[in-house]
N, C-alpha and C positions, 0 to 999 in steps of 0.2 A: 504493500500500500504506500509505503514511504517512497519507493522508487517511482511509482505511478504519479504521486503528488509532485515529486521533484521533476519528473519528465514534463508534466503539465505546466509547472512554473517556468521551466526553461523554454517551453514552446510559446508561452505567453510573452515572455521577455523578448525572445527572438522575433516573434511576430510584431511586437511593438517597435523593435529596432528596424525591421524591414520597412514598416509603414513610415517611420520617421525618415529613413534613408530615401524612400520613394518620394515623400513630400518635399524634402530638400532638393532632390534632383529635378522634380517638376517645377519647383519655384525658380531654381537657377535657369532652367530652360525657358520658362514662359513669363516670369514675373520680375526678375531682378533688374532688368534694364529700365523699367519704369518705376518700380517701388523701392529699389535699392536693396543692397545685400542685407541690411539690418532692418528693412521694413520702414525706414524713416521717410520714404517718399522721394519724389523728384518730378518726373513727368506725371507719374501716378500719385494717388493720394497716400499719405502715411498710414501704414497698417499697424505700426507699433504703438500708437497713442493708447494709453491705458483707458482713456475716456471712450475711444472708439471701440476697443475690444470689450469693454464692459457693457456696451449697448448693442453691438453686432452679434446676433445669434449665429450659430453654425449654419442654420438654414439660410440666413441672409448671405453669408460668405459663399456657400455652395452655389446658390442661385446667381449671385453676382458673377462668379467665375463662369458659370454655365451660360448665362444669357448676356453678360456684358452690359454695356450702356451704349445703345445705338446712337451713333453720331457724337460720342463723347470720349474718344480716345480708347477707353477700355473695351477690348474686343470680346467676343463670345467664344468660349472654349468648349464648344458642343461635342467635340470628339473625345473628351475625357470621360472615362468610366466613373461609376459611383465610387469605387474603391480609390481611384486616383483623386477624385474630388475630395473625399474624406481625408486622404493622406495629405493633400495640399492644405486643407483647412487646419489639420492638426499641426502642420509645420508653421503656419502663420500664427497659431496660438503660442508658439514658443517665443514670440517677440514681446510678450507681455505676461504678467502674472495675474492680470484681471480675470475674474471668474466669468465665463461665458454665460449670457442670459438665455432663457427660453421664453417664448411668447405664445399667447393664445392667437389663433388665426381667425378669431371671430371679428366681424366688422365692428367698428366703433360708431355709435350713433351720434350724429351731429347735424347741424344746419349748414349745408354747403354754401348757401347764399350769404349767410353771415360770415362764414369762413373765408369767402372770397374777399370781403371787405377787410377783414383782419389780416389776410395774407398780403393784400395790396399795401397796407400800412406798415406791416412789420417784417415781411419776408421778401417782397419783390426786389428790394434794393440789392440783395445778394443773390437770390435764386432766379431773378428775372421775372418780368411782368407775366410771362406765359409759363413760368416754371421750367424754362429751358436751361437754367444753370448759369453760373458765372462764366465769364469769358476767359479763354486761355487755358493753360495747363498748370499754372501755379509756379512755373519756373521763371525766374527773373535773371537778367544778364548784367545789369549795371549796379545792383545793390542787393544785399541780403534780403530775404523775405521776412516780414514781420510775423506772418502766420503761415503755417505749413500746408494750407489747403484752400482750393478754390471751391466755392459753394457748388454742390452737386446739382444735377438736373433732376427735378422731381417729376416733371411731365415727360417721363421716359419709360418705355415699356420694360426695360431691364430693371430699373429701380422699383417699379410698381409690382413686378413679379417677385422681387426679392424681399422688400420691406413689408412687414405686416403693419396693420393699423396700430397695434400695440407698440411696436418699435418706434414708429413715427411719433406717437404720443409721448413715449418716454424721452425721446430726444428733445422734443419741444419743452417738456417739463423740466428736464435736467440741464439742457444745454450740452456742450461738448468742450471740455477744457482743452486749450491748445489750438482752438479754431475760433473763427468769428461767431460761432453759434452760441447764443446766450440762453440761459434759463428764462423762459417766458413767464413761469410762475413767479420768479423773483422780480420780474419786470412788470408785475401788476395784472397779468392775465389770470382769469379764472380757469378751473379745469374744464368747464363747459366751453369757454372760448377756444381752448386748445383742441377739444374734440371737434369743434366746428371747423377749425383749420385742417384737421386730419380728414374730415369728410370732404372738404374742398379739394385737397391733394388727391384723394382717392377718385374724385370725379374726373381727373385727367384721363383715366382709363377709357372714357367714352370718346375722347377726341385726341388720339395720339398724333403728334406732329413729328415729321421726319423729313429732312432735306435730302431726298434720294438723288443719287448720281446715276445717270443712265449706264446700264451695264454694257451697252454697245459702244462706249467711248473708245476711239481708236488708240492703239499703243503709241502711235507717233503721228506728227503732222508733217506735211510736205507741200512744196510748191515748185513747179518747174520754171526755170529761167530761160529766156531766149538769148541771153548773153553768155560769153565765155566765163570760165571760173573766176578769173581775176576781176573782171568787170562786175560780176555778181557779188563778190566779196566787198568791193568798193561801194556798190549800191546798197548792200545790206548794212554796212557801217553807217552810211548816211541816213538810212531809215531808222536805225536804232537811236542815233543822236537826235533825230527829229522827234522822237517820242520821249525825250527827256531822260534817256538812259545814258549811263556813262560807260564808255568802252573800257574794258579791263585789259584784255590781251587777245591776240590772234595767233593761233599755232596750228601746226599740222596735227591731224587727229591722233596719230600714233607717237607724238612727241614724248620722249622719255621712256617709251616702251621698246624702241629699237634704236640702233645707232643713227645719228643725225643724217648720215649719207644714205640710209635705207628708208627714211621717212617717205610716206606716200604724199606727194605734192598735190594730189587730186582730191584730197579730203582735208578740209580746213575748218577749224572750229573757231567761232567768234564768241568770246565771253563778254557779257555786259551786265550792268546792275543798276537798279534804282535803290539806293540805300535806305530810303524811307520805307519802301515796300519790303525790303529784305528784313529790316528790324521788326516790322509789323508781323510778317509771316513767322519769324523765329519766336516771337512772343506768343503767337497763337499756338504754335507747335514746333518745338526745337528740331523735331525729326525732319522738318521740311528742308533742313540743310543737306539732306541726302541728294536733293536734286536742284539746289541753288548753289552758285548764282546762275542767272539765266544764260543759256548758250544755244546757239544755232549752228548747224553744221552744213557746209556747202560741199557737195559731192559731184564730181564729174565721172560719169560711167557710160561707156558705149556712146560717146558723143553727146550725151544729155547732161545738163547741169541742173541739180535740184538743191533746194534748201530744205533741211529736215530738222525736226526737233522732237524730243520726247514730249508726249502730251502730259502736262502736269495734272490735268483733271483725271486722267486714267490712273496715275500714280496715287492721287489723293484718296482714291477709293480704299486703299490698303491701310489708311491711317485712322479711319473711323472718327473723323472730326468734322462736323458740319461747318464750323466756322472756317476751317482750312479749305473745305470744298469751295466755299464762296471765293476765297482768295485765288485758288487755283483756276477757277472758272475765269476770273479776270486775267490771270496770266496767260491762259490759253488764247483768249481773245486778243491780247496784246501780241502774242506770237503771230497769230494769223494776220493781223493788220500789218505788222512789220514785214512779214514774208510777202504779203500782197504788194506792198509799196516797193519792196526791193526787186520784185520781178516784173514790174510794169514796163 
């Protein structure tokens, strides 16, 4: 009997160790880039805040990972199994000693119309008039952040699938230390006022908003030129400057990849930038740096000269950020105007 008990104990310890190892591996693969190695945040929200962990149930964490936040940087990890989700949640819990809560899934009764008025007065400044959340990702470039989180989107399918009425209620009642979220009980609201706000937030489910990007966006943009390569490059530079962009450099496409004598002179890249736009885009989502600064490539092939560019709106689809989508839509339109003017 002692041997059996010892075997069961070893099995339980080994199982826990394997689950912990799996959770850490999944976190490093899927989460660390945005939430940081220690869960203190970056592009993503901080997961290590004791106040967050004390209010976020395991169900909330699992559903957040599974469904993500449409249009709000956090992607959906629908391919993870239940065991993987549980292991990942278990690893996230190691960032804090706070006791995880459990919540009833019953709806909270309140007056959504009164809640809308209270929301507009007390919540809209941070969460947005339509509940679409604060702008940007919470990452700043010129100075340290005063607070580690941008207000989340409440009018969001992923949030509403993840957060129970009871969790929203508790957050409103208690606030969240380390974030701009205050305790509304301490700021004069009654419990019924808070319930009315909960009812209003839940009413968002009836009218979900999403800035969808067409799935048929092309991978790249192109325009054919009637001029030779050198004339097209010169015309392209003129069109770029005419749109208030600053030329950065012009180089052969394979510069730095092969010896200078082996560079292909029939593929030329023109780099340019509008620094105001660049700063705005990086503030909205630092990952946009993967396809900035702006660049257009002039290619001569089989007697034809074309100007080509990666379509920023196609790339934007992979970043799950509606605000970034709008910027990339403007970038695509700018590319098209410049390419058209350069090939007239």
